[in-house]
PDB file of N, CA, C, O and CB in Angstrom:
ATOM      1  N   MET A   1     -11.131  14.376 141.142  1.00  0.00           N
ATOM      2  CA  MET A   1     -11.649  15.293 140.143  1.00  0.00           C
ATOM      3  C   MET A   1     -10.693  16.466 139.931  1.00  0.00           C
ATOM      4  O   MET A   1     -10.498  16.933 138.809  1.00  0.00           O
ATOM      5  CB  MET A   1     -13.030  15.801 140.556  1.00  0.00           C
ATOM      6  N   GLN A   2     -10.105  16.929 141.028  1.00  0.00           N
ATOM      7  CA  GLN A   2      -9.190  18.057 140.932  1.00  0.00           C
ATOM      8  C   GLN A   2      -7.932  17.694 140.144  1.00  0.00           C
ATOM      9  O   GLN A   2      -7.365  18.543 139.456  1.00  0.00           O
ATOM     10  CB  GLN A   2      -8.811  18.546 142.324  1.00  0.00           C
ATOM     11  N   VAL A   3      -7.497  16.445 140.241  1.00  0.00           N
ATOM     12  CA  VAL A   3      -6.316  15.998 139.501  1.00  0.00           C
ATOM     13  C   VAL A   3      -6.606  15.991 138.004  1.00  0.00           C
ATOM     14  O   VAL A   3      -5.760  16.391 137.204  1.00  0.00           O
ATOM     15  CB  VAL A   3      -5.876  14.591 139.971  1.00  0.00           C
ATOM     16  N   ILE A   4      -7.788  15.543 137.626  1.00  0.00           N
ATOM     17  CA  ILE A   4      -8.161  15.490 136.212  1.00  0.00           C
ATOM     18  C   ILE A   4      -8.229  16.897 135.628  1.00  0.00           C
ATOM     19  O   ILE A   4      -7.743  17.135 134.522  1.00  0.00           O
ATOM     20  CB  ILE A   4      -9.515  14.770 136.033  1.00  0.00           C
ATOM     21  N   VAL A   5      -8.827  17.826 136.364  1.00  0.00           N
ATOM     22  CA  VAL A   5      -8.913  19.212 135.897  1.00  0.00           C
ATOM     23  C   VAL A   5      -7.521  19.825 135.802  1.00  0.00           C
ATOM     24  O   VAL A   5      -7.242  20.586 134.876  1.00  0.00           O
ATOM     25  CB  VAL A   5      -9.804  20.050 136.838  1.00  0.00           C
ATOM     26  N   GLY A   6      -6.654  19.505 136.742  1.00  0.00           N
ATOM     27  CA  GLY A   6      -5.278  20.005 136.687  1.00  0.00           C
ATOM     28  C   GLY A   6      -4.519  19.490 135.483  1.00  0.00           C
ATOM     29  O   GLY A   6      -3.780  20.241 134.846  1.00  0.00           O
ATOM     30  N   ILE A   7      -4.694  18.213 135.162  1.00  0.00           N
ATOM     31  CA  ILE A   7      -4.040  17.635 133.984  1.00  0.00           C
ATOM     32  C   ILE A   7      -4.579  18.279 132.710  1.00  0.00           C
ATOM     33  O   ILE A   7      -3.812  18.595 131.801  1.00  0.00           O
ATOM     34  CB  ILE A   7      -4.250  16.102 133.940  1.00  0.00           C
ATOM     35  N   LEU A   8      -5.900  18.474 132.642  1.00  0.00           N
ATOM     36  CA  LEU A   8      -6.489  19.123 131.470  1.00  0.00           C
ATOM     37  C   LEU A   8      -6.024  20.574 131.338  1.00  0.00           C
ATOM     38  O   LEU A   8      -5.817  21.056 130.224  1.00  0.00           O
ATOM     39  CB  LEU A   8      -8.017  19.070 131.549  1.00  0.00           C
ATOM     40  N   LEU A   9      -5.859  21.271 132.460  1.00  0.00           N
ATOM     41  CA  LEU A   9      -5.320  22.635 132.437  1.00  0.00           C
ATOM     42  C   LEU A   9      -3.907  22.648 131.871  1.00  0.00           C
ATOM     43  O   LEU A   9      -3.560  23.510 131.063  1.00  0.00           O
ATOM     44  CB  LEU A   9      -5.328  23.245 133.850  1.00  0.00           C
ATOM     45  N   PHE A  10      -3.102  21.696 132.296  1.00  0.00           N
ATOM     46  CA  PHE A  10      -1.723  21.610 131.819  1.00  0.00           C
ATOM     47  C   PHE A  10      -1.675  21.335 130.318  1.00  0.00           C
ATOM     48  O   PHE A  10      -0.891  21.952 129.597  1.00  0.00           O
ATOM     49  CB  PHE A  10      -0.963  20.516 132.579  1.00  0.00           C
ATOM     50  N   ILE A  11      -2.506  20.418 129.850  1.00  0.00           N
ATOM     51  CA  ILE A  11      -2.527  20.073 128.425  1.00  0.00           C
ATOM     52  C   ILE A  11      -3.005  21.254 127.587  1.00  0.00           C
ATOM     53  O   ILE A  11      -2.416  21.556 126.549  1.00  0.00           O
ATOM     54  CB  ILE A  11      -3.429  18.851 128.179  1.00  0.00           C
ATOM     55  N   THR A  12      -4.071  21.925 128.030  1.00  0.00           N
ATOM     56  CA  THR A  12      -4.557  23.075 127.264  1.00  0.00           C
ATOM     57  C   THR A  12      -3.546  24.225 127.266  1.00  0.00           C
ATOM     58  O   THR A  12      -3.429  24.952 126.279  1.00  0.00           O
ATOM     59  CB  THR A  12      -5.895  23.556 127.831  1.00  0.00           C
ATOM     60  N   ALA A  13      -2.827  24.387 128.359  1.00  0.00           N
ATOM     61  CA  ALA A  13      -1.793  25.430 128.407  1.00  0.00           C
ATOM     62  C   ALA A  13      -0.680  25.132 127.406  1.00  0.00           C
ATOM     63  O   ALA A  13      -0.213  26.034 126.710  1.00  0.00           O
ATOM     64  CB  ALA A  13      -1.208  25.549 129.832  1.00  0.00           C
ATOM     65  N   LEU A  14      -0.257  23.879 127.331  1.00  0.00           N
ATOM     66  CA  LEU A  14       0.783  23.513 126.365  1.00  0.00           C
ATOM     67  C   LEU A  14       0.317  23.716 124.925  1.00  0.00           C
ATOM     68  O   LEU A  14       1.058  24.240 124.094  1.00  0.00           O
ATOM     69  CB  LEU A  14       1.205  22.061 126.571  1.00  0.00           C
ATOM     70  N   ILE A  15      -0.906  23.301 124.638  1.00  0.00           N
ATOM     71  CA  ILE A  15      -1.443  23.471 123.285  1.00  0.00           C
ATOM     72  C   ILE A  15      -1.553  24.960 122.955  1.00  0.00           C
ATOM     73  O   ILE A  15      -1.257  25.374 121.834  1.00  0.00           O
ATOM     74  CB  ILE A  15      -2.831  22.779 123.150  1.00  0.00           C
ATOM     75  N   LEU A  16      -1.975  25.752 123.922  1.00  0.00           N
ATOM     76  CA  LEU A  16      -2.101  27.194 123.713  1.00  0.00           C
ATOM     77  C   LEU A  16      -0.747  27.824 123.408  1.00  0.00           C
ATOM     78  O   LEU A  16      -0.631  28.652 122.504  1.00  0.00           O
ATOM     79  CB  LEU A  16      -2.725  27.861 124.945  1.00  0.00           C
ATOM     80  N   ILE A  17       0.266  27.433 124.156  1.00  0.00           N
ATOM     81  CA  ILE A  17       1.611  27.970 123.932  1.00  0.00           C
ATOM     82  C   ILE A  17       2.114  27.610 122.542  1.00  0.00           C
ATOM     83  O   ILE A  17       2.648  28.462 121.832  1.00  0.00           O
ATOM     84  CB  ILE A  17       2.585  27.446 124.997  1.00  0.00           C
ATOM     85  N   VAL A  18       1.946  26.358 122.154  1.00  0.00           N
ATOM     86  CA  VAL A  18       2.444  25.906 120.855  1.00  0.00           C
ATOM     87  C   VAL A  18       1.715  26.603 119.715  1.00  0.00           C
ATOM     88  O   VAL A  18       2.350  27.051 118.760  1.00  0.00           O
ATOM     89  CB  VAL A  18       2.294  24.390 120.724  1.00  0.00           C
ATOM     90  N   THR A  19       0.390  26.702 119.801  1.00  0.00           N
ATOM     91  CA  THR A  19      -0.354  27.324 118.706  1.00  0.00           C
ATOM     92  C   THR A  19      -0.053  28.817 118.576  1.00  0.00           C
ATOM     93  O   THR A  19      -0.007  29.346 117.465  1.00  0.00           O
ATOM     94  CB  THR A  19      -1.844  27.119 118.911  1.00  0.00           C
ATOM     95  N   VAL A  20       0.150  29.493 119.700  1.00  0.00           N
ATOM     96  CA  VAL A  20       0.491  30.919 119.627  1.00  0.00           C
ATOM     97  C   VAL A  20       1.880  31.104 119.019  1.00  0.00           C
ATOM     98  O   VAL A  20       2.092  32.020 118.224  1.00  0.00           O
ATOM     99  CB  VAL A  20       0.430  31.567 121.032  1.00  0.00           C
ATOM    100  N   LEU A  21       2.810  30.253 119.382  1.00  0.00           N
ATOM    101  CA  LEU A  21       4.162  30.384 118.839  1.00  0.00           C
ATOM    102  C   LEU A  21       4.238  30.022 117.356  1.00  0.00           C
ATOM    103  O   LEU A  21       5.102  30.536 116.645  1.00  0.00           O
ATOM    104  CB  LEU A  21       5.117  29.511 119.623  1.00  0.00           C
ATOM    105  N   LEU A  22       3.355  29.153 116.879  1.00  0.00           N
ATOM    106  CA  LEU A  22       3.363  28.773 115.468  1.00  0.00           C
ATOM    107  C   LEU A  22       2.727  29.814 114.558  1.00  0.00           C
ATOM    108  O   LEU A  22       2.965  29.808 113.350  1.00  0.00           O
ATOM    109  CB  LEU A  22       2.655  27.467 115.295  1.00  0.00           C
ATOM    110  N   GLN A  23       1.927  30.699 115.118  1.00  0.00           N
ATOM    111  CA  GLN A  23       1.265  31.709 114.300  1.00  0.00           C
ATOM    112  C   GLN A  23       2.253  32.771 113.856  1.00  0.00           C
ATOM    113  O   GLN A  23       3.184  33.128 114.578  1.00  0.00           O
ATOM    114  CB  GLN A  23       0.109  32.350 115.065  1.00  0.00           C
ATOM    115  N   GLU A  24       2.022  33.270 112.638  1.00  0.00           N
ATOM    116  CA  GLU A  24       2.881  34.323 112.107  1.00  0.00           C
ATOM    117  C   GLU A  24       2.452  35.670 112.656  1.00  0.00           C
ATOM    118  O   GLU A  24       1.304  35.851 113.062  1.00  0.00           O
ATOM    119  CB  GLU A  24       2.847  34.335 110.571  1.00  0.00           C
ATOM    120  N   SER A  25       3.374  36.602 112.667  1.00  0.00           N
ATOM    121  CA  SER A  25       3.101  37.945 113.150  1.00  0.00           C
ATOM    122  C   SER A  25       2.194  38.670 112.163  1.00  0.00           C
ATOM    123  O   SER A  25       2.297  38.467 110.953  1.00  0.00           O
ATOM    124  CB  SER A  25       4.413  38.729 113.362  1.00  0.00           C
ATOM    125  N   LYS A  26       1.312  39.508 112.680  1.00  0.00           N
ATOM    126  CA  LYS A  26       0.409  40.279 111.832  1.00  0.00           C
ATOM    127  C   LYS A  26       1.037  41.595 111.372  1.00  0.00           C
ATOM    128  O   LYS A  26       0.453  42.304 110.554  1.00  0.00           O
ATOM    129  CB  LYS A  26      -0.888  40.559 112.575  1.00  0.00           C
ATOM    130  N   GLN A  27       2.209  41.923 111.884  1.00  0.00           N
ATOM    131  CA  GLN A  27       2.861  43.171 111.531  1.00  0.00           C
ATOM    132  C   GLN A  27       3.599  43.025 110.208  1.00  0.00           C
ATOM    133  O   GLN A  27       4.190  41.984 109.924  1.00  0.00           O
ATOM    134  CB  GLN A  27       3.825  43.609 112.638  1.00  0.00           C
ATOM    135  N   ASN A  28       3.556  44.081 109.405  1.00  0.00           N
ATOM    136  CA  ASN A  28       4.282  44.073 108.142  1.00  0.00           C
ATOM    137  C   ASN A  28       5.762  44.344 108.347  1.00  0.00           C
ATOM    138  O   ASN A  28       6.596  43.868 107.577  1.00  0.00           O
ATOM    139  CB  ASN A  28       3.697  45.097 107.192  1.00  0.00           C
ATOM    140  N   GLY A  29       6.087  45.098 109.370  1.00  0.00           N
ATOM    141  CA  GLY A  29       7.484  45.383 109.669  1.00  0.00           C
ATOM    142  C   GLY A  29       8.159  46.160 108.552  1.00  0.00           C
ATOM    143  O   GLY A  29       7.603  47.139 108.057  1.00  0.00           O
ATOM    144  N   MET A  30       9.352  45.737 108.149  1.00  0.00           N
ATOM    145  CA  MET A  30      10.129  46.427 107.136  1.00  0.00           C
ATOM    146  C   MET A  30       9.614  46.185 105.724  1.00  0.00           C
ATOM    147  O   MET A  30      10.022  46.890 104.801  1.00  0.00           O
ATOM    148  CB  MET A  30      11.560  46.006 107.225  1.00  0.00           C
ATOM    149  N   SER A  31       8.735  45.218 105.529  1.00  0.00           N
ATOM    150  CA  SER A  31       8.248  44.947 104.181  1.00  0.00           C
ATOM    151  C   SER A  31       7.434  46.118 103.646  1.00  0.00           C
ATOM    152  O   SER A  31       7.393  46.330 102.434  1.00  0.00           O
ATOM    153  CB  SER A  31       7.407  43.672 104.165  1.00  0.00           C
ATOM    154  N   ALA A  32       6.786  46.881 104.520  1.00  0.00           N
ATOM    155  CA  ALA A  32       6.022  48.048 104.078  1.00  0.00           C
ATOM    156  C   ALA A  32       6.962  49.151 103.602  1.00  0.00           C
ATOM    157  O   ALA A  32       6.617  49.906 102.693  1.00  0.00           O
ATOM    158  CB  ALA A  32       5.120  48.569 105.213  1.00  0.00           C
ATOM    159  N   VAL A  33       8.130  49.252 104.201  1.00  0.00           N
ATOM    160  CA  VAL A  33       9.094  50.269 103.814  1.00  0.00           C
ATOM    161  C   VAL A  33       9.702  49.930 102.461  1.00  0.00           C
ATOM    162  O   VAL A  33       9.911  50.819 101.635  1.00  0.00           O
ATOM    163  CB  VAL A  33      10.190  50.407 104.877  1.00  0.00           C
ATOM    164  N   SER A  34       9.985  48.665 102.230  1.00  0.00           N
ATOM    165  CA  SER A  34      10.632  48.263 100.989  1.00  0.00           C
ATOM    166  C   SER A  34       9.655  48.091  99.835  1.00  0.00           C
ATOM    167  O   SER A  34      10.072  47.798  98.715  1.00  0.00           O
ATOM    168  CB  SER A  34      11.382  46.986 101.200  1.00  0.00           C
ATOM    169  N   GLY A  35       8.372  48.268 100.088  1.00  0.00           N
ATOM    170  CA  GLY A  35       7.396  48.150  99.014  1.00  0.00           C
ATOM    171  C   GLY A  35       6.897  46.741  98.801  1.00  0.00           C
ATOM    172  O   GLY A  35       6.215  46.475  97.811  1.00  0.00           O
ATOM    173  N   ALA A  36       7.215  45.841  99.691  1.00  0.00           N
ATOM    174  CA  ALA A  36       6.795  44.445  99.546  1.00  0.00           C
ATOM    175  C   ALA A  36       5.527  44.196 100.345  1.00  0.00           C
ATOM    176  O   ALA A  36       5.455  43.267 101.149  1.00  0.00           O
ATOM    177  CB  ALA A  36       7.913  43.485 100.003  1.00  0.00           C
ATOM    178  N   ALA A  37       4.530  45.039 100.112  1.00  0.00           N
ATOM    179  CA  ALA A  37       3.266  44.883 100.831  1.00  0.00           C
ATOM    180  C   ALA A  37       2.591  43.588 100.401  1.00  0.00           C
ATOM    181  O   ALA A  37       2.885  43.037  99.340  1.00  0.00           O
ATOM    182  CB  ALA A  37       2.333  46.094 100.580  1.00  0.00           C
ATOM    183  N   GLU A  38       1.684  43.115 101.242  1.00  0.00           N
ATOM    184  CA  GLU A  38       1.015  41.856 100.951  1.00  0.00           C
ATOM    185  C   GLU A  38       0.182  41.970  99.684  1.00  0.00           C
ATOM    186  O   GLU A  38      -0.477  42.980  99.440  1.00  0.00           O
ATOM    187  CB  GLU A  38       0.136  41.432 102.126  1.00  0.00           C
ATOM    188  N   THR A  39       0.225  40.927  98.898  1.00  0.00           N
ATOM    189  CA  THR A  39      -0.579  40.880  97.690  1.00  0.00           C
ATOM    190  C   THR A  39      -1.912  40.236  97.996  1.00  0.00           C
ATOM    191  O   THR A  39      -2.183  39.855  99.135  1.00  0.00           O
ATOM    192  CB  THR A  39       0.146  40.119  96.572  1.00  0.00           C
ATOM    193  N   PHE A  40      -2.737  40.116  96.985  1.00  0.00           N
ATOM    194  CA  PHE A  40      -4.042  39.484  97.153  1.00  0.00           C
ATOM    195  C   PHE A  40      -3.881  38.046  97.620  1.00  0.00           C
ATOM    196  O   PHE A  40      -4.634  37.581  98.476  1.00  0.00           O
ATOM    197  CB  PHE A  40      -4.839  39.531  95.843  1.00  0.00           C
ATOM    198  N   PHE A  41      -2.917  37.347  97.070  1.00  0.00           N
ATOM    199  CA  PHE A  41      -2.723  35.943  97.418  1.00  0.00           C
ATOM    200  C   PHE A  41      -2.170  35.790  98.828  1.00  0.00           C
ATOM    201  O   PHE A  41      -2.450  34.794  99.495  1.00  0.00           O
ATOM    202  CB  PHE A  41      -1.789  35.275  96.420  1.00  0.00           C
ATOM    203  N   GLY A  42      -1.402  36.747  99.283  1.00  0.00           N
ATOM    204  CA  GLY A  42      -0.873  36.707 100.635  1.00  0.00           C
ATOM    205  C   GLY A  42      -1.955  36.892 101.685  1.00  0.00           C
ATOM    206  O   GLY A  42      -1.864  36.344 102.783  1.00  0.00           O
ATOM    207  N   LYS A  43      -2.985  37.669 101.342  1.00  0.00           N
ATOM    208  CA  LYS A  43      -4.085  37.888 102.282  1.00  0.00           C
ATOM    209  C   LYS A  43      -4.966  36.652 102.393  1.00  0.00           C
ATOM    210  O   LYS A  43      -5.567  36.417 103.442  1.00  0.00           O
ATOM    211  CB  LYS A  43      -4.925  39.093 101.851  1.00  0.00           C
ATOM    212  N   ASN A  44      -5.055  35.863 101.338  1.00  0.00           N
ATOM    213  CA  ASN A  44      -5.889  34.667 101.350  1.00  0.00           C
ATOM    214  C   ASN A  44      -5.225  33.491 102.056  1.00  0.00           C
ATOM    215  O   ASN A  44      -5.827  32.427 102.197  1.00  0.00           O
ATOM    216  CB  ASN A  44      -6.238  34.275  99.941  1.00  0.00           C
ATOM    217  N   LYS A  45      -4.002  33.679 102.494  1.00  0.00           N
ATOM    218  CA  LYS A  45      -3.300  32.609 103.202  1.00  0.00           C
ATOM    219  C   LYS A  45      -3.979  32.285 104.526  1.00  0.00           C
ATOM    220  O   LYS A  45      -3.792  31.199 105.076  1.00  0.00           O
ATOM    221  CB  LYS A  45      -1.841  32.999 103.445  1.00  0.00           C
ATOM    222  N   ALA A  46      -4.761  33.217 105.033  1.00  0.00           N
ATOM    223  CA  ALA A  46      -5.440  33.025 106.312  1.00  0.00           C
ATOM    224  C   ALA A  46      -6.476  31.914 106.243  1.00  0.00           C
ATOM    225  O   ALA A  46      -6.954  31.458 107.282  1.00  0.00           O
ATOM    226  CB  ALA A  46      -6.102  34.317 106.751  1.00  0.00           C
ATOM    227  N   LYS A  47      -6.827  31.475 105.061  1.00  0.00           N
ATOM    228  CA  LYS A  47      -7.811  30.406 104.934  1.00  0.00           C
ATOM    229  C   LYS A  47      -7.198  29.038 105.200  1.00  0.00           C
ATOM    230  O   LYS A  47      -7.926  28.066 105.401  1.00  0.00           O
ATOM    231  CB  LYS A  47      -8.435  30.431 103.550  1.00  0.00           C
ATOM    232  N   GLY A  48      -5.904  28.949 105.204  1.00  0.00           N
ATOM    233  CA  GLY A  48      -5.242  27.669 105.373  1.00  0.00           C
ATOM    234  C   GLY A  48      -4.839  27.390 106.804  1.00  0.00           C
ATOM    235  O   GLY A  48      -5.670  27.351 107.711  1.00  0.00           O
ATOM    236  N   LEU A  49      -3.560  27.200 106.981  1.00  0.00           N
ATOM    237  CA  LEU A  49      -3.005  26.817 108.280  1.00  0.00           C
ATOM    238  C   LEU A  49      -3.214  27.907 109.332  1.00  0.00           C
ATOM    239  O   LEU A  49      -3.480  27.603 110.495  1.00  0.00           O
ATOM    240  CB  LEU A  49      -1.517  26.508 108.142  1.00  0.00           C
ATOM    241  N   GLU A  50      -3.096  29.164 108.934  1.00  0.00           N
ATOM    242  CA  GLU A  50      -3.257  30.255 109.896  1.00  0.00           C
ATOM    243  C   GLU A  50      -4.653  30.272 110.502  1.00  0.00           C
ATOM    244  O   GLU A  50      -4.815  30.525 111.696  1.00  0.00           O
ATOM    245  CB  GLU A  50      -2.969  31.591 109.229  1.00  0.00           C
ATOM    246  N   ALA A  51      -5.660  30.002 109.680  1.00  0.00           N
ATOM    247  CA  ALA A  51      -7.035  29.997 110.194  1.00  0.00           C
ATOM    248  C   ALA A  51      -7.242  28.842 111.158  1.00  0.00           C
ATOM    249  O   ALA A  51      -7.929  28.992 112.169  1.00  0.00           O
ATOM    250  CB  ALA A  51      -8.046  29.908 109.040  1.00  0.00           C
ATOM    251  N   LYS A  52      -6.657  27.698 110.856  1.00  0.00           N
ATOM    252  CA  LYS A  52      -6.785  26.547 111.753  1.00  0.00           C
ATOM    253  C   LYS A  52      -6.081  26.804 113.075  1.00  0.00           C
ATOM    254  O   LYS A  52      -6.602  26.461 114.136  1.00  0.00           O
ATOM    255  CB  LYS A  52      -6.217  25.287 111.094  1.00  0.00           C
ATOM    256  N   LEU A  53      -4.893  27.410 113.015  1.00  0.00           N
ATOM    257  CA  LEU A  53      -4.170  27.730 114.247  1.00  0.00           C
ATOM    258  C   LEU A  53      -4.927  28.761 115.080  1.00  0.00           C
ATOM    259  O   LEU A  53      -4.962  28.666 116.307  1.00  0.00           O
ATOM    260  CB  LEU A  53      -2.766  28.248 113.921  1.00  0.00           C
ATOM    261  N   ALA A  54      -5.527  29.737 114.421  1.00  0.00           N
ATOM    262  CA  ALA A  54      -6.299  30.744 115.150  1.00  0.00           C
ATOM    263  C   ALA A  54      -7.521  30.114 115.813  1.00  0.00           C
ATOM    264  O   ALA A  54      -7.866  30.463 116.942  1.00  0.00           O
ATOM    265  CB  ALA A  54      -6.734  31.878 114.206  1.00  0.00           C
ATOM    266  N   LEU A  55      -8.170  29.196 115.119  1.00  0.00           N
ATOM    267  CA  LEU A  55      -9.339  28.528 115.693  1.00  0.00           C
ATOM    268  C   LEU A  55      -8.946  27.656 116.883  1.00  0.00           C
ATOM    269  O   LEU A  55      -9.624  27.664 117.910  1.00  0.00           O
ATOM    270  CB  LEU A  55     -10.044  27.678 114.630  1.00  0.00           C
ATOM    271  N   ILE A  56      -7.861  26.911 116.748  1.00  0.00           N
ATOM    272  CA  ILE A  56      -7.387  26.066 117.850  1.00  0.00           C
ATOM    273  C   ILE A  56      -7.012  26.934 119.051  1.00  0.00           C
ATOM    274  O   ILE A  56      -7.283  26.571 120.195  1.00  0.00           O
ATOM    275  CB  ILE A  56      -6.173  25.207 117.403  1.00  0.00           C
ATOM    276  N   THR A  57      -6.387  28.080 118.782  1.00  0.00           N
ATOM    277  CA  THR A  57      -6.005  28.984 119.866  1.00  0.00           C
ATOM    278  C   THR A  57      -7.230  29.505 120.607  1.00  0.00           C
ATOM    279  O   THR A  57      -7.239  29.558 121.837  1.00  0.00           O
ATOM    280  CB  THR A  57      -5.187  30.155 119.318  1.00  0.00           C
ATOM    281  N   LYS A  58      -8.265  29.889 119.862  1.00  0.00           N
ATOM    282  CA  LYS A  58      -9.485  30.405 120.497  1.00  0.00           C
ATOM    283  C   LYS A  58     -10.166  29.326 121.333  1.00  0.00           C
ATOM    284  O   LYS A  58     -10.600  29.588 122.454  1.00  0.00           O
ATOM    285  CB  LYS A  58     -10.461  30.939 119.435  1.00  0.00           C
ATOM    286  N   ILE A  59     -10.260  28.124 120.794  1.00  0.00           N
ATOM    287  CA  ILE A  59     -10.910  27.029 121.519  1.00  0.00           C
ATOM    288  C   ILE A  59     -10.136  26.687 122.786  1.00  0.00           C
ATOM    289  O   ILE A  59     -10.731  26.489 123.846  1.00  0.00           O
ATOM    290  CB  ILE A  59     -11.032  25.784 120.622  1.00  0.00           C
ATOM    291  N   CYS A  60      -8.809  26.618 122.679  1.00  0.00           N
ATOM    292  CA  CYS A  60      -7.988  26.291 123.844  1.00  0.00           C
ATOM    293  C   CYS A  60      -8.029  27.397 124.890  1.00  0.00           C
ATOM    294  O   CYS A  60      -7.997  27.116 126.088  1.00  0.00           O
ATOM    295  CB  CYS A  60      -6.550  26.035 123.420  1.00  0.00           C
ATOM    296  N   ALA A  61      -8.098  28.633 124.457  1.00  0.00           N
ATOM    297  CA  ALA A  61      -8.179  29.738 125.415  1.00  0.00           C
ATOM    298  C   ALA A  61      -9.488  29.683 126.195  1.00  0.00           C
ATOM    299  O   ALA A  61      -9.502  29.889 127.409  1.00  0.00           O
ATOM    300  CB  ALA A  61      -8.050  31.090 124.692  1.00  0.00           C
ATOM    301  N   ILE A  62     -10.577  29.407 125.500  1.00  0.00           N
ATOM    302  CA  ILE A  62     -11.870  29.284 126.176  1.00  0.00           C
ATOM    303  C   ILE A  62     -11.858  28.102 127.135  1.00  0.00           C
ATOM    304  O   ILE A  62     -12.319  28.216 128.271  1.00  0.00           O
ATOM    305  CB  ILE A  62     -13.008  29.125 125.149  1.00  0.00           C
ATOM    306  N   ALA A  63     -11.329  26.964 126.680  1.00  0.00           N
ATOM    307  CA  ALA A  63     -11.260  25.774 127.529  1.00  0.00           C
ATOM    308  C   ALA A  63     -10.381  26.030 128.750  1.00  0.00           C
ATOM    309  O   ALA A  63     -10.696  25.575 129.850  1.00  0.00           O
ATOM    310  CB  ALA A  63     -10.723  24.575 126.731  1.00  0.00           C
ATOM    311  N   PHE A  64      -9.278  26.757 128.558  1.00  0.00           N
ATOM    312  CA  PHE A  64      -8.375  27.059 129.661  1.00  0.00           C
ATOM    313  C   PHE A  64      -9.068  27.902 130.731  1.00  0.00           C
ATOM    314  O   PHE A  64      -8.932  27.631 131.924  1.00  0.00           O
ATOM    315  CB  PHE A  64      -7.133  27.783 129.143  1.00  0.00           C
ATOM    316  N   VAL A  65      -9.804  28.917 130.302  1.00  0.00           N
ATOM    317  CA  VAL A  65     -10.496  29.786 131.256  1.00  0.00           C
ATOM    318  C   VAL A  65     -11.582  29.009 132.000  1.00  0.00           C
ATOM    319  O   VAL A  65     -11.731  29.149 133.214  1.00  0.00           O
ATOM    320  CB  VAL A  65     -11.111  31.003 130.533  1.00  0.00           C
ATOM    321  N   VAL A  66     -12.337  28.193 131.267  1.00  0.00           N
ATOM    322  CA  VAL A  66     -13.398  27.403 131.901  1.00  0.00           C
ATOM    323  C   VAL A  66     -12.801  26.408 132.905  1.00  0.00           C
ATOM    324  O   VAL A  66     -13.316  26.261 134.013  1.00  0.00           O
ATOM    325  CB  VAL A  66     -14.231  26.651 130.827  1.00  0.00           C
ATOM    326  N   LEU A  67     -11.728  25.734 132.523  1.00  0.00           N
ATOM    327  CA  LEU A  67     -11.089  24.789 133.431  1.00  0.00           C
ATOM    328  C   LEU A  67     -10.489  25.492 134.653  1.00  0.00           C
ATOM    329  O   LEU A  67     -10.510  24.946 135.757  1.00  0.00           O
ATOM    330  CB  LEU A  67     -10.006  24.010 132.695  1.00  0.00           C
ATOM    331  N   ALA A  68      -9.956  26.697 134.455  1.00  0.00           N
ATOM    332  CA  ALA A  68      -9.405  27.437 135.588  1.00  0.00           C
ATOM    333  C   ALA A  68     -10.501  27.834 136.562  1.00  0.00           C
ATOM    334  O   ALA A  68     -10.296  27.791 137.775  1.00  0.00           O
ATOM    335  CB  ALA A  68      -8.657  28.678 135.106  1.00  0.00           C
ATOM    336  N   ILE A  69     -11.654  28.217 136.051  1.00  0.00           N
ATOM    337  CA  ILE A  69     -12.782  28.556 136.929  1.00  0.00           C
ATOM    338  C   ILE A  69     -13.279  27.315 137.663  1.00  0.00           C
ATOM    339  O   ILE A  69     -13.576  27.373 138.856  1.00  0.00           O
ATOM    340  CB  ILE A  69     -13.934  29.192 136.116  1.00  0.00           C
ATOM    341  N   ILE A  70     -13.368  26.195 136.952  1.00  0.00           N
ATOM    342  CA  ILE A  70     -13.783  24.946 137.589  1.00  0.00           C
ATOM    343  C   ILE A  70     -12.784  24.560 138.690  1.00  0.00           C
ATOM    344  O   ILE A  70     -13.177  24.144 139.780  1.00  0.00           O
ATOM    345  CB  ILE A  70     -13.901  23.809 136.535  1.00  0.00           C
ATOM    346  N   ASN A  71     -11.501  24.703 138.389  1.00  0.00           N
ATOM    347  CA  ASN A  71     -10.457  24.382 139.362  1.00  0.00           C
ATOM    348  C   ASN A  71     -10.551  25.298 140.587  1.00  0.00           C
ATOM    349  O   ASN A  71     -10.282  24.871 141.710  1.00  0.00           O
ATOM    350  CB  ASN A  71      -9.063  24.503 138.712  1.00  0.00           C
ATOM    351  N   LEU A  72     -10.928  26.541 140.365  1.00  0.00           N
ATOM    352  CA  LEU A  72     -11.074  27.487 141.469  1.00  0.00           C
ATOM    353  C   LEU A  72     -12.200  27.040 142.414  1.00  0.00           C
ATOM    354  O   LEU A  72     -12.057  27.130 143.633  1.00  0.00           O
ATOM    355  CB  LEU A  72     -11.356  28.909 140.927  1.00  0.00           C
ATOM    356  N   PHE A  73     -13.307  26.564 141.857  1.00  0.00           N
ATOM    357  CA  PHE A  73     -14.420  26.139 142.685  1.00  0.00           C
ATOM    358  C   PHE A  73     -14.184  24.773 143.344  1.00  0.00           C
ATOM    359  O   PHE A  73     -14.828  24.450 144.343  1.00  0.00           O
ATOM    360  CB  PHE A  73     -15.674  26.095 141.856  1.00  0.00           C
ATOM    361  N   LEU A  74     -13.278  23.982 142.797  1.00  0.00           N
ATOM    362  CA  LEU A  74     -12.979  22.674 143.398  1.00  0.00           C
ATOM    363  C   LEU A  74     -12.083  22.800 144.628  1.00  0.00           C
ATOM    364  O   LEU A  74     -12.039  21.892 145.458  1.00  0.00           O
ATOM    365  CB  LEU A  74     -12.312  21.763 142.369  1.00  0.00           C
ATOM    366  N   ASN A  75     -11.378  23.905 144.750  1.00  0.00           N
ATOM    367  CA  ASN A  75     -10.475  24.096 145.895  1.00  0.00           C
ATOM    368  C   ASN A  75     -11.216  24.465 147.109  1.00  0.00           C
ATOM    369  O   ASN A  75     -10.612  24.663 148.164  1.00  0.00           O
ATOM    370  CB  ASN A  75      -9.451  25.138 145.612  1.00  0.00           C
TER     371      ASN A  75
END
């Protein structure tokens, strides 16, 4: 049982790393200085791929914490 939980921990950690790295930064950075602030259409981009990545990240983070607690009690 401990091996299965360890494998699931490893898989969720990899998925978490990939989804966090694929997400775009929320900072405007230099675009605010140059006047290239986000438009209405830029704000609605969160409904697409960004929203899916954020949801996957949240689910994997919860699964990771639960699996880590389970792994702690199995030791």
